[in-house]
SEKE-120966 format. One line per 8 residues: number of its first residue (from 1); their letters; for each residue y, x, z of C-alpha. Coordinates in nm, 4 decimals, always signed. Layout:
! SEKE-120966
NUM> a> Y/X/Z; ... .
! end
This chain:
! SEKE-120966
1> xxxxxxxx> +1.6739/-1.0126/+2.1549; +1.7110/-1.2863/+2.4174; +1.5000/-1.5864/+2.5122; +1.6764/-1.8301/+2.2800; +1.6397/-1.5964/+1.9829; +1.2729/-1.5401/+2.0657; +1.2038/-1.9125/+2.0820; +1.3910/-1.9775/+1.7563 .
9> xxxxxxxx> +1.2076/-1.7068/+1.5613; +0.8737/-1.8142/+1.7104; +0.9252/-2.1796/+1.6129; +1.0653/-2.0913/+1.2706; +0.7658/-1.8747/+1.1868; +0.5132/-2.1329/+1.3056; +0.6899/-2.4103/+1.1153; +0.6825/-2.2010/+0.7991 .
17> xxxxxxxx> +0.3084/-2.1364/+0.8325; +0.2460/-2.5049/+0.9035; +0.3832/-2.5954/+0.5619; +0.0628/-2.4556/+0.4099; -0.1800/-2.4772/+0.7046; -0.1941/-2.8500/+0.7683; -0.2929/-3.0165/+1.0943; -0.3584/-2.6931/+1.2863 .
25> xxxxxxxx> -0.0339/-2.6481/+1.4784; -0.2045/-2.5344/+1.8009; -0.4136/-2.2737/+1.6208; -0.1082/-2.1419/+1.4358; +0.0875/-2.1096/+1.7583; -0.2005/-1.9359/+1.9337; -0.2279/-1.6870/+1.6468; +0.1466/-1.6270/+1.6742 .
33> xxxxxxxx> +0.1064/-1.5774/+2.0493; -0.1529/-1.3086/+1.9737; +0.0867/-1.1319/+1.7373; +0.3698/-1.1358/+1.9916; +0.1296/-1.0128/+2.2603; +0.0145/-0.7332/+2.0278; -0.3440/-0.8605/+2.0277; -0.6248/-0.9505/+1.7867 .
41> xxxxxxxx> -0.7908/-1.2818/+1.7049; -1.1539/-1.3727/+1.6355; -1.2180/-1.6964/+1.4465; -1.5673/-1.8352/+1.4839; -1.5921/-2.1178/+1.2348; -1.7541/-2.2425/+0.9187; -1.6300/-2.1202/+0.5790; -1.3466/-2.2888/+0.3952 .
49> xxxxxxxx> -1.1360/-2.4222/+0.6834; -0.8324/-2.1992/+0.6196; -0.8886/-1.8786/+0.8149; -0.7956/-1.6524/+0.5230; -0.4979/-1.8700/+0.4311; -0.3704/-1.8491/+0.7880; -0.3779/-1.4697/+0.7739; -0.1916/-1.4665/+0.4421 .
57> xxxxxxxx> +0.0616/-1.7240/+0.5606; +0.1399/-1.5259/+0.8760; +0.1793/-1.2044/+0.6798; +0.4064/-1.3579/+0.4160; +0.6151/-1.5357/+0.6793; +0.7048/-1.2026/+0.8389; +0.7164/-0.9852/+0.5259; +0.4145/-0.7947/+0.6490 .
65> xxxxxxxx> +0.1503/-0.6136/+0.4530; -0.1957/-0.7666/+0.4572; -0.5415/-0.6580/+0.3473; -0.8786/-0.8285/+0.3357; -1.2254/-0.6849/+0.3946; -1.5384/-0.8810/+0.3085; -1.8109/-0.7433/+0.5334; -2.1624/-0.6897/+0.3989 .
73> xxxxxxxx> -2.4659/-0.5062/+0.5413; -2.4184/-0.2135/+0.3009; -2.0551/-0.1530/+0.3962; -1.9778/+0.1934/+0.5361; -1.7166/+0.2868/+0.8008; -1.5162/+0.4699/+0.5343; -1.4799/+0.1439/+0.3428; -1.2549/+0.0262/+0.6273 .
81> xxxxxxxx> -1.0872/+0.3402/+0.7595; -1.0699/+0.5373/+0.4360; -1.2213/+0.8750/+0.3587; -1.1474/+1.2164/+0.2150; -1.1873/+1.2663/-0.1580; -1.1610/+1.5819/-0.3626; -0.8676/+1.6152/-0.6013; -0.9866/+1.7464/-0.9350 .
89> xxxxxxxx> -0.6640/+1.9347/-1.0017; -0.6367/+2.1199/-0.6708; -1.0046/+2.1030/-0.5699; -0.8947/+2.0177/-0.2177; -0.9846/+1.7196/-0.0012; -0.7205/+1.4505/+0.0405; -0.7426/+1.1572/+0.2781; -0.7418/+0.8247/+0.0939 .
97> xxxxxxxx> -0.6357/+0.5459/+0.3277; -0.8557/+0.2401/+0.3641; -0.7572/-0.1256/+0.4021; -0.7107/-0.0870/+0.7801; -0.3696/+0.0683/+0.7089; -0.1833/-0.2602/+0.6999; -0.0014/-0.5000/+0.9322; -0.2504/-0.7873/+0.9242 .
105> xxxxxxxx> -0.6130/-0.7061/+0.8464; -0.8437/-0.9976/+0.7699; -1.2056/-0.9002/+0.8368; -1.4215/-1.1725/+0.6845; -1.7666/-1.2291/+0.8376; -1.7396/-0.9325/+1.0693; -2.0889/-0.9951/+1.2050; -2.2407/-0.9200/+0.8627 .
113> xxxxxxxx> -2.1394/-0.5542/+0.8903; -2.3745/-0.3110/+1.0618; -2.2922/-0.1916/+1.4161; -2.1869/+0.1465/+1.2775; -1.9291/-0.0174/+1.0529; -1.8184/-0.2564/+1.3259; -1.7532/+0.0426/+1.5494; -1.5094/+0.1783/+1.2915 .
121> xxxxxxxx> -1.2741/-0.0996/+1.3987; -1.2932/-0.0164/+1.7706; -1.0455/+0.2709/+1.7704; -0.8053/+0.0968/+1.5357; -0.8051/-0.2206/+1.7462; -0.7682/-0.0451/+2.0809; -0.5614/+0.2620/+1.9974; -0.3859/+0.1633/+1.6721 .
129> xxxxxxxx> -0.5106/+0.4913/+1.5282; -0.7805/+0.6054/+1.2878; -0.9494/+0.9440/+1.3293; -1.1210/+1.0877/+1.0235; -1.2672/+1.4390/+1.0205; -1.0774/+1.5347/+1.3357; -0.7371/+1.4162/+1.2129; -0.5707/+1.1150/+1.3730 .
137> xxxxxxxx> -0.3708/+0.8827/+1.1500; -0.1419/+0.6219/+1.3133; -0.1611/+0.2647/+1.1867; +0.1438/+0.0590/+1.0866; +0.3250/-0.1356/+1.3542; +0.2702/-0.4241/+1.4118; -0.1055/-0.4207/+1.3540; -0.3242/-0.7274/+1.3980 .
145> xxxxxxxx> -0.6900/-0.7918/+1.3183; -0.7924/-1.1453/+1.2253; -1.1705/-1.1431/+1.2132; -1.4017/-1.4292/+1.1210; -1.7661/-1.4987/+1.1796; -1.9916/-1.7857/+1.0771; -2.1683/-1.9529/+1.3743; -2.4226/-2.1330/+1.1545 .
153> xxxxxxxx> -2.5700/-1.8979/+0.8957; -2.7030/-1.6156/+1.1131; -2.9607/-1.4592/+0.8787; -2.8787/-1.0956/+0.8143; -2.6056/-1.0756/+1.0772; -2.5393/-0.8270/+1.3568; -2.3850/-1.0016/+1.6606; -2.0750/-0.8315/+1.7950 .
161> xxxxxxxx> -2.1421/-0.6347/+2.1151; -1.9572/-0.7340/+2.4298; -1.7438/-0.4180/+2.4102; -1.5986/-0.5263/+2.0780; -1.5651/-0.8929/+2.1699; -1.3600/-0.7816/+2.4701; -1.1066/-0.6205/+2.2364; -1.0094/-0.9546/+2.0839 .
169> xxxxxxxx> -0.7239/-1.1155/+2.2714; -0.8205/-1.4663/+2.1584; -1.1253/-1.6396/+2.0166; -1.0304/-1.9528/+1.8253; -1.1783/-2.2238/+1.6080; -0.9945/-2.3778/+1.3147; -1.2173/-2.6839/+1.2983; -1.2335/-2.9368/+1.0193 .
177> xxxxxxxx> -0.8995/-3.1056/+0.9383; -0.8331/-3.4744/+0.9782; -0.8475/-3.6911/+0.6667; -0.4695/-3.6998/+0.6325; -0.4386/-3.3245/+0.6870; -0.7125/-3.2636/+0.4294; -0.5285/-3.4939/+0.1889; -0.2272/-3.2615/+0.2137 .
185> xxxxxxxx> -0.4539/-2.9591/+0.1631; -0.6091/-3.1053/-0.1515; -0.2818/-3.2206/-0.3096; -0.0978/-2.9021/-0.2172; -0.3630/-2.6744/-0.3656; -0.4457/-2.8846/-0.6726; -0.3022/-2.6461/-0.9314; -0.2489/-2.3243/-0.7339 .
193> xxxxxxxx> -0.2684/-2.2002/-0.3777; +0.0219/-2.3243/-0.1655; +0.0362/-1.9979/+0.0233; +0.1328/-1.8084/-0.2924; +0.4756/-1.9700/-0.2897; +0.5390/-1.9192/+0.0813; +0.8561/-1.7246/+0.1571; +0.9462/-1.5016/+0.4510 .
201> xxxxxxxx> +1.1443/-1.6377/+0.7461; +1.1383/-1.3270/+0.9659; +1.0564/-0.9572/+0.9421; +0.8217/-0.7091/+1.1035; +1.1165/-0.5526/+1.2841; +1.1888/-0.8874/+1.4503; +0.8224/-0.9198/+1.5434; +0.8402/-0.5813/+1.7151 .
209> xxxxxxxx> +1.1493/-0.6978/+1.9039; +0.9588/-1.0108/+2.0090; +0.6743/-0.7964/+2.1399; +0.9192/-0.5913/+2.3433; +1.1024/-0.8953/+2.4769; +0.7888/-1.0861/+2.5784; +0.6663/-0.7797/+2.7683; +0.9848/-0.7978/+2.9770 .
217> xxxxxxxx> +0.9333/-1.1616/+3.0834; +0.8959/-1.1893/+3.4608; +0.5452/-1.2370/+3.5984; +0.5905/-1.3522/+3.9614; +0.3580/-1.1928/+4.2148; +0.1913/-1.5283/+4.3052; +0.1141/-1.5970/+3.9385; -0.0281/-1.2468/+3.8938 .
225> xxxxxxxx> -0.2451/-1.3048/+4.2011; -0.3572/-1.6336/+4.0475; -0.4615/-1.4511/+3.7279; -0.6554/-1.1928/+3.9259; -0.8283/-1.4568/+4.1378; -0.9315/-1.6604/+3.8310; -1.0778/-1.3553/+3.6594; -1.2496/-1.2399/+3.9793 .
233> xxxxxxxx> -1.3990/-1.5879/+4.0262; -1.5835/-1.5562/+3.6949; -1.7643/-1.2519/+3.8329; -1.8984/-1.4553/+4.1245; -2.0317/-1.7396/+3.9114; -2.4092/-1.7738/+3.9457; -2.4316/-1.9134/+3.5921; -2.2788/-1.5995/+3.4414 .
241> xxxxxxxx> -2.4619/-1.2817/+3.3566; -2.1322/-1.1181/+3.2646; -1.7910/-1.2090/+3.4065; -1.4483/-1.1359/+3.2628; -1.3292/-0.7749/+3.2634; -0.9973/-0.6261/+3.3820; -0.8946/-0.6332/+3.0154; -0.9098/-1.0124/+3.0471 .
249> xxxxxxxx> -0.6531/-0.9974/+3.3285; -0.4257/-0.7845/+3.1129; -0.4695/-1.0241/+2.8201; -0.3899/-1.3300/+3.0319; -0.0759/-1.1669/+3.1671; +0.0479/-1.0581/+2.8231; -0.0245/-1.3870/+2.6503; +0.1201/-1.5960/+2.9344 .
257> xxxxxxxx> +0.4459/-1.4037/+2.9012; +0.4592/-1.4941/+2.5324; +0.3960/-1.8623/+2.6113; +0.6842/-1.8551/+2.8578; +0.9150/-1.6825/+2.6091; +0.8215/-1.9303/+2.3340; +0.9209/-2.2078/+2.5758; +1.2607/-2.0430/+2.6237 .
265> xxxxxxxx> +1.1835/-1.9226/+2.9757; +1.2076/-1.5832/+3.1414; +0.9424/-1.6537/+3.4054; +0.5697/-1.7226/+3.3728; +0.4380/-2.0457/+3.5274; +0.0796/-2.1199/+3.6360; +0.0547/-2.3724/+3.3518; +0.0997/-2.0901/+3.1013 .
273> xxxxxxxx> -0.2063/-1.9183/+3.2438; -0.4174/-2.2337/+3.2645; -0.3508/-2.3222/+2.9005; -0.4905/-1.9858/+2.7904; -0.8094/-1.9714/+2.9971; -1.0471/-2.0958/+2.7267; -0.9220/-1.8898/+2.4290; -0.8907/-1.5703/+2.6342 .
281> xxxxxxxx> -1.1815/-1.5860/+2.8800; -1.4404/-1.7850/+2.6835; -1.5689/-1.4993/+2.4669; -1.5637/-1.2447/+2.7505; -1.8304/-1.4189/+2.9568; -2.2065/-1.4363/+2.9081; -2.4292/-1.7112/+3.0454; -2.7581/-1.6332/+3.2178 .
289> xxxxxxxx> -3.0753/-1.7443/+3.0348; -3.1422/-1.9958/+3.3117; -2.7956/-2.1501/+3.2702; -2.8489/-2.1789/+2.8962; -3.1799/-2.3593/+2.9526; -3.0083/-2.5979/+3.1938; -2.7461/-2.6796/+2.9313; -2.4556/-2.5159/+3.1111 .
297> xxxxxxxx> -2.1660/-2.4204/+2.8825; -1.8778/-2.1763/+2.9131; -1.6442/-2.4749/+2.9328; -1.8369/-2.6011/+3.2362; -1.7983/-2.2655/+3.4073; -1.4258/-2.2452/+3.3322; -1.3778/-2.5969/+3.4630; -1.5450/-2.5020/+3.7916 .
305> xxxxxxxx> -1.3414/-2.1832/+3.8178; -1.0142/-2.3635/+3.7472; -1.0984/-2.6254/+4.0103; -1.1966/-2.3661/+4.2707; -0.8997/-2.1326/+4.2296; -0.5821/-2.3166/+4.3197; -0.2527/-2.2286/+4.1480; +0.0248/-2.0919/+4.3705 .
313> xxxxxxxx> +0.2451/-2.3340/+4.5630; +0.6129/-2.3715/+4.4905; +0.5983/-2.2205/+4.1387; +0.7515/-2.4424/+3.8700; +0.5265/-2.5676/+3.5936; +0.6178/-2.6079/+3.2273; +0.8776/-2.8761/+3.2901; +0.9835/-2.7427/+3.6303 .
321> xxxxxxxx> +0.9353/-2.9246/+3.9601; +1.1495/-3.2353/+3.9610; +1.3941/-3.3004/+4.2461; +1.1942/-3.6104/+4.3407; +0.8779/-3.4019/+4.3645; +1.0500/-3.1545/+4.5918; +1.1935/-3.4375/+4.7999; +0.8455/-3.5808/+4.8431 .
329> xxxxxxxx> +0.7077/-3.2423/+4.9354; +0.5101/-3.2167/+4.6104; +0.5482/-2.8437/+4.5645; +0.1876/-2.7940/+4.4559; +0.2087/-2.7218/+4.0830; -0.0979/-2.9410/+4.0219; +0.0730/-3.2440/+4.1777; +0.4013/-3.1812/+4.0025 .
337> xxxxxxxx> +0.2233/-3.1338/+3.6718; +0.0806/-3.4853/+3.6945; +0.4356/-3.6215/+3.6699; +0.4902/-3.4988/+3.3140; +0.3146/-3.4925/+2.9811; +0.1646/-3.1544/+2.9137; +0.2699/-2.9791/+2.5939; +0.0350/-2.7852/+2.3663 .
345> xxxxxx> +0.0134/-2.4097/+2.4126; +0.3429/-2.2485/+2.3214; +0.4955/-2.5774/+2.2048; +0.8721/-2.5970/+2.1771; +1.0710/-2.7718/+2.4439; +1.2097/-3.1195/+2.3728 .
! end
């Protein structure tokens, strides 16, 4: 696979999903970025805004298997991973696979499961394996977890620990649709679900090729240094009790490569990193109690960090540095970026 093929498949898949997920192009592209970066996504949003439909649409667009788990406080780890049952004919134990053995696993209301059940997902998310009774079972490839949690109704919930939050590549919000987008949702789902008629436009084998290609995209040393400095700056923030981990640096690097590949480029630009700061770093940081009382938000902290850590000089941004910018000595990517209209994350080139 080459850059043009990657960009074409990426756009084709997103366009196909957007035929049933209306008005959420940025969220769809971010979810696709997570798939190509071999990562997982956590949706924190109210019920009924299309999180489950997005998971189904992505799976059907790439001919992938999908499974859904509705978390409840009485759910056991075996309900996710599977467990051994005794065969009546042979009187021997046989492992019965659980819903985690799929390509896209939708975990609804993950914070309603107990910590013991939540921990059953840790190995599968990090290692792509499930170990039951000492035997390790590999999961299908690709494997992606789309988990949801409700930020409003918190009675009877078990907040995800930082260790598990850190395993999600992105944390996103669907948000309510606009009136016109909701009009399309209502008319399209009047008699049956639109997603049921959605056809495939790619395959899991192509997705695996996209993962391999995006990993080969060049990450210039100055851009890597920029990633490391941004992540390190979160650890020095007085308003933060917990800064971003080294896994955040890895996630930024992987996802930025996918953004570059989706734009038809073979090199990562600082803009690619900046566009991903909120969805990748936001859920990996924890405010101090004093900062919360003062009304400080994660967005405020990220804004300060982005302003304090300057992007590398002389590195092209999404549209490249124009000849006039170079002639005027405007090699700072921030200055050059002001000369163009910024595209959404992973948006196709004009």
